[in-house]
C-alpha positions in Angstrom: 110.3 96.4 104.1 112.5 94.4 106.7 113.3 97.7 108.1 109.8 98.9 108.4 108.5 95.5 110.1 111.5 96.1 112.6 109.9 99.4 113.1 106.1 98.4 113.5 107.2 95.8 116.1 109.6 98.3 118.0 106.6 100.7 118.0 104.2 98.2 119.2 106.5 97.2 122.2 106.6 100.7 123.1 102.8 100.9 122.9 102.4 97.7 125.2 104.9 99.5 127.6 103.0 102.9 127.4 99.6 101.3 128.1 100.6 98.6 130.4 99.1 101.2 133.4 95.8 101.8 131.2 92.9 99.7 131.4 90.4 100.5 128.6 86.9 100.0 129.9 85.3 96.9 128.9 82.8 97.0 125.8 79.5 95.5 126.7 76.7 93.9 124.4 73.5 94.2 126.7 70.3 93.6 124.6 72.6 93.6 121.2 70.5 91.2 119.2 71.9 88.9 116.2 69.3 88.6 113.5 69.2 85.8 110.7 68.3 87.3 107.7 67.5 85.3 104.6 68.7 86.3 101.1 66.6 85.4 98.3 68.3 87.4 95.5 70.9 89.6 94.3 68.7 92.9 95.1 68.2 91.6 98.8 72.1 90.9 98.8 73.0 94.4 97.7 70.6 96.0 99.9 71.9 94.2 103.1 75.4 95.0 102.2 74.5 98.9 101.8 72.7 98.7 105.1 76.2 98.3 106.7 76.6 101.9 105.8 73.4 103.0 107.2 73.8 101.1 110.3 76.5 100.1 112.7 76.2 96.4 111.6 78.4 93.5 112.6 78.0 90.5 109.9 79.1 87.3 111.7 79.1 85.4 108.5 79.4 85.7 105.0 77.3 83.7 102.4 77.6 82.8 98.6 74.3 81.7 97.5 71.1 83.0 97.5 68.6 81.4 100.0 71.2 81.3 102.7 71.3 83.3 105.9 73.4 86.1 107.1 73.9 86.5 110.8 73.9 90.2 111.8 74.5 91.9 115.0 72.5 95.0 115.9 73.0 97.4 118.8 69.7 98.3 120.6 68.9 101.6 119.1 69.1 100.7 115.5 67.0 97.4 116.0 63.6 98.9 115.3 64.9 100.9 111.9 67.0 98.0 110.9 63.9 95.8 111.1 61.7 98.3 109.0 64.4 98.3 106.5 64.2 94.6 106.2 60.4 94.7 106.0 60.4 97.3 103.4 62.4 95.1 101.1 60.7 91.7 101.9 63.7 90.4 103.4 62.5 87.6 105.7 64.3 87.5 109.2 64.3 86.2 112.7 66.0 86.9 115.9 68.7 84.3 116.6 70.2 85.8 119.7 68.2 88.3 121.8 70.9 89.4 124.1 74.5 88.9 123.2 75.8 90.1 126.6 74.0 87.1 128.4 76.2 84.8 126.1 79.4 86.5 126.9 78.6 86.4 130.9 77.8 82.6 130.5 81.3 82.2 129.3 83.0 83.5 132.4 84.4 80.8 134.7 82.0 79.2 136.9 83.9 77.3 139.1 87.8 78.2 140.4 90.4 76.0 138.2 93.7 75.1 139.6 94.8 73.8 136.5 94.4 74.0 133.1 91.3 72.5 132.0 88.6 72.4 129.0 85.5 73.5 131.1 86.4 77.3 130.8 87.9 79.5 128.0 91.6 80.6 128.9 93.7 83.7 128.5 96.9 83.9 126.4 98.8 83.9 129.8 97.2 80.7 130.9 97.7 79.1 127.6 101.3 79.8 127.6 101.7 78.6 131.2 100.2 75.3 130.2 102.6 75.2 127.2 105.7 75.7 129.5 104.2 72.6 131.7 104.0 70.2 128.7 107.3 71.3 127.5 108.6 70.2 130.7 106.7 67.1 131.1 107.6 66.0 127.6 111.0 67.2 126.6 111.8 64.2 124.3 108.5 64.6 122.2 107.7 68.4 122.5 110.1 71.0 121.0 109.0 74.7 121.5 109.3 77.4 118.7 108.8 81.2 118.4 107.8 82.8 115.3 108.5 86.4 116.6 106.6 89.3 118.0 103.3 90.8 117.6 102.6 94.5 116.9 102.2 95.3 120.7 105.1 93.3 121.4 104.0 89.7 122.6 105.7 86.6 121.9 103.9 84.6 119.4 104.8 80.9 120.4 104.1 77.5 119.1 105.0 73.6 119.7 106.4 70.9 117.5 105.2 67.2 118.7 107.4 64.5 117.0 107.7 61.1 118.1 110.1 59.8 115.5 112.4 61.3 113.0 111.5 61.4 109.3 108.0 62.2 109.6 106.0 64.4 107.1 104.3 67.3 109.0 101.0 68.9 109.6 100.9 72.6 110.3 98.0 74.0 112.3 97.5 77.7 112.9 94.6 78.6 115.3 93.0 81.9 116.4 94.0 83.9 113.5 90.5 85.9 114.1 90.5 86.8 118.1 86.9 86.1 118.9 86.9 82.8 117.7 87.9 81.4 121.4 86.7 77.6 120.7 89.6 77.3 118.1 92.4 77.6 120.7 90.3 75.7 123.2 90.0 72.9 120.9 93.7 72.7 119.7 95.0 72.7 123.1 92.9 69.7 123.6 94.0 68.1 120.6 97.7 68.7 121.9 97.0 67.2 125.0 95.3 64.0 123.3 98.3 64.1 121.0 100.9 63.5 123.8 98.6 61.4 126.3 95.7 59.9 124.8 95.4 56.1 125.5 93.1 55.7 122.4 95.1 53.6 119.9 93.9 55.4 117.1 94.9 58.7 118.4 98.1 57.2 119.6 98.9 55.8 116.0 98.1 59.2 114.3 100.3 61.0 117.1 103.4 58.8 116.0 103.1 59.0 112.2 103.1 62.6 111.7 104.8 65.5 113.1 102.7 68.4 114.4 103.6 72.0 114.3 101.2 74.0 116.3 100.5 77.7 116.9 97.6 77.9 119.7 96.9 81.5 119.3 98.5 83.3 116.4 96.6 86.6 116.7 98.0 87.1 120.5 97.1 90.9 120.4 93.5 90.4 119.0 93.2 87.5 121.6 94.5 89.5 124.3 92.1 92.5 123.5 89.0 90.0 123.1 89.3 88.7 126.6 90.3 92.3 128.3 88.1 95.0 126.6 85.9 93.6 123.6 84.8 90.2 123.3 83.8 90.5 119.6 87.0 92.0 118.3 88.2 90.0 115.1 91.1 91.6 113.8 94.8 92.3 114.8 95.7 95.8 116.7 97.9 97.4 114.1 96.9 100.8 113.5 95.1 100.7 110.3 94.9 104.5 109.3 96.8 107.6 110.1 93.8 109.0 112.1 94.0 106.1 114.8 90.3 105.7 114.2 90.3 102.3 112.7 92.6 99.3 114.4 93.5 96.2 112.7 94.0 93.9 109.9 91.8 90.7 109.2 95.2 88.5 109.3 93.5 85.8 107.1 93.3 88.4 104.3 97.0 89.3 104.6 98.7 86.6 103.0 100.9 87.1 99.9 98.9 85.2 97.2 96.3 87.2 95.3 96.1 89.8 97.7 93.0 92.0 97.5 91.8 90.2 94.5 88.4 89.3 96.2 86.4 88.9 99.4 88.7 91.6 101.1 88.3 95.4 101.6 90.6 98.0 101.5 88.6 100.2 103.9 90.7 100.5 107.1 87.5 100.1 109.1 86.2 97.1 107.6 86.4 93.4 109.5 87.8 92.2 106.2 90.7 94.8 105.8 93.4 93.1 104.0 96.1 95.7 105.1 98.0 98.4 103.2 99.9 95.5 101.6 100.5 91.8 101.8 102.0 90.6 104.8 102.0 94.1 106.4 101.2 92.7 109.7 104.1 91.0 111.6 102.1 88.1 112.7 101.8 87.0 109.4 104.9 88.1 107.8 106.9 86.2 110.6 104.7 83.1 110.2 105.5 82.5 106.6 109.0 83.4 107.2 109.3 81.1 109.8 107.7 78.2 107.5 110.1 79.1 104.8 113.1 79.2 106.8 112.6 77.0 109.9 110.8 74.0 108.5 112.5 71.6 106.1 111.3 72.0 102.2 108.6 69.6 101.4 107.9 68.5 104.9 104.5 70.0 105.5 101.8 68.0 103.6 98.7 69.4 105.5 98.1 73.0 106.6 95.1 73.5 108.6 93.7 77.2 109.8 91.3 76.7 112.5 88.1 79.1 112.7 84.8 79.3 113.7 81.8 79.1 112.7 79.8 77.1 110.5 80.8 73.7 110.3 82.9 73.6 107.3 85.9 72.1 105.5 86.9 74.4 102.9 89.7 74.0 100.2 91.2 76.3 97.7 90.2 78.0 95.4 88.7 80.9 97.1 88.9 83.4 94.5 87.0 81.7 91.6 84.5 79.3 91.6 84.7 78.2 88.1 87.9 76.6 88.6 89.6 74.1 90.8 93.1 73.4 91.9 94.9 70.5 90.4 94.6 68.3 93.6 91.2 69.3 94.2 90.0 65.3 94.2 92.8 64.6 96.7 91.6 67.5 99.1 87.9 66.1 98.8 89.1 62.8 99.7 90.8 64.1 102.9 88.1 66.1 104.0 85.4 63.6 103.4 87.8 61.5 105.9 87.6 64.4 108.4 83.8 64.6 108.0 82.9 61.3 108.3 85.1 60.7 111.0 83.7 63.5 113.1 80.1 62.7 112.4 80.2 59.4 114.2 80.4 60.8 117.8 77.5 63.4 118.0 76.2 63.3 114.5 77.4 66.8 113.8 77.1 67.7 109.9 80.4 69.3 108.5 80.0 70.5 104.7 83.1 70.3 102.5 84.3 71.9 99.3 86.3 74.8 98.0 85.7 78.2 99.6 84.3 79.7 96.5 81.5 77.1 95.7 80.7 76.3 99.4 80.7 79.4 101.2 82.1 82.9 99.6 85.1 84.1 97.6 88.2 85.0 99.3 91.8 85.9 98.7 95.0 86.4 100.6 94.1 83.6 103.1 96.6 81.1 104.6 95.1 77.9 102.8 95.4 79.9 99.7 99.0 80.8 100.3 99.9 77.0 101.5 98.8 75.7 98.4 100.2 78.0 95.7 103.3 79.4 97.2 104.1 76.1 99.3 102.9 73.8 97.3 101.4 72.1 100.2 98.5 69.5 98.6 96.0 69.5 101.4 95.3 73.0 103.0 92.1 73.6 104.8 90.2 76.1 106.5 88.2 74.2 109.0 85.4 76.3 110.6 84.1 74.6 114.0 80.6 74.7 115.6 78.2 75.7 115.6 75.7 76.9 112.8 74.8 80.1 114.7 72.8 79.5 117.7 75.6 80.7 119.9 78.1 81.6 116.9 81.5 82.9 118.1 80.1 82.6 121.7 80.0 79.0 122.7 79.1 78.2 126.0 81.9 76.8 127.8 80.5 73.3 128.2 80.6 73.1 124.6 84.2 72.9 124.6 84.7 69.3 125.2 82.3 68.0 122.7 83.7 70.3 120.1 87.4 69.3 121.0 86.3 65.5 121.1 84.6 65.6 117.4 87.6 67.4 116.2 89.9 64.9 117.4 88.0 62.0 115.9 87.9 64.1 112.6 91.7 64.6 112.8 92.0 60.6 113.3 90.0 60.4 110.0 91.8 63.0 108.1 95.2 61.5 108.5 94.0 58.2 107.7 92.5 59.4 104.4 95.9 61.3 103.7 97.7 58.0 104.3 95.4 56.2 101.9 96.2 58.4 98.9 100.1 58.6 99.9 100.0 62.1 100.9 101.6 61.4 104.3 
């Protein structure tokens, strides 16, 4: 496996070099609509799933319970027949987003920025340049680290923030799904606040634990989402010999109950889990880094930042009938996050296990963190919103989201301390 992994990275480097001079045409989503379909029974649920084979649907979310809403993006040529099929099966729907491209256009910088800010979404190069600046500015607090290279040969970088020896640690990975730009925008704001905040509560939080943070884990997909296809989700590792399907859902590729549920073996699927667990270098190298470069039993909280939906999700993902041993502690800390976050803008976050709250999933980061590494508090945190903008939040929402999440982290760490997790 090691030699195969090395070959994959080597081929990816060659791919990056060979393709450097070729700029693919940017994908546009003019007049693509996002529908909200309400699923009231199992028959409607199965019907909507089957329509994925009939139409080129892009499901923006997944659901667990009947009576909830699917957000589905449909291209213009298929909108009329799609609506007819919904009507035939008495599936209630409404158009949530009239023109996806208009939201994408709205994300583009409106003012020229002469430095890193949180009024615009930034590219990987801009994020890495900013990391270099804070590493130089705070040499006694910030330690850079690298977990390795992506399939296309990009370096995957992170930083450790530590203000005193002997601290327990929080590990955060962000932008594992490429199109979820608000996650890296939020975590870079959190980093800035951990280093320079004047808020006593934030300062206390920053000092009391170490922070291991990877702002962009899916570097290839993230670059592709900026340069070619804004709605790209997966990695960029070719998924089948024909080259027709590209990418793995990296949050289904971890080595715990891989491919058990909530994942696909279809290379063209958005939830394709890869040919085997840790098949993609991003996941293989991150888990190896945690295993070999961070002292055992140091990490007490693992967070995977996602969007959207406003959830704090814990294990288990694979079953709704069993709960992990430390579920009560998880919920206490999740409540601390949600309550603290709510106070600023009255944003409501729902918390619970993945399987009982949202949908079944296996092979995800938080499941691996708990079951394999024994990290007692592992969460997937889904940031704003509830679907008005979905993955394409306007830039003016970056600061409100980032500020409320910072509040949430203060509450999360406080709650963890109250029950001696940290």
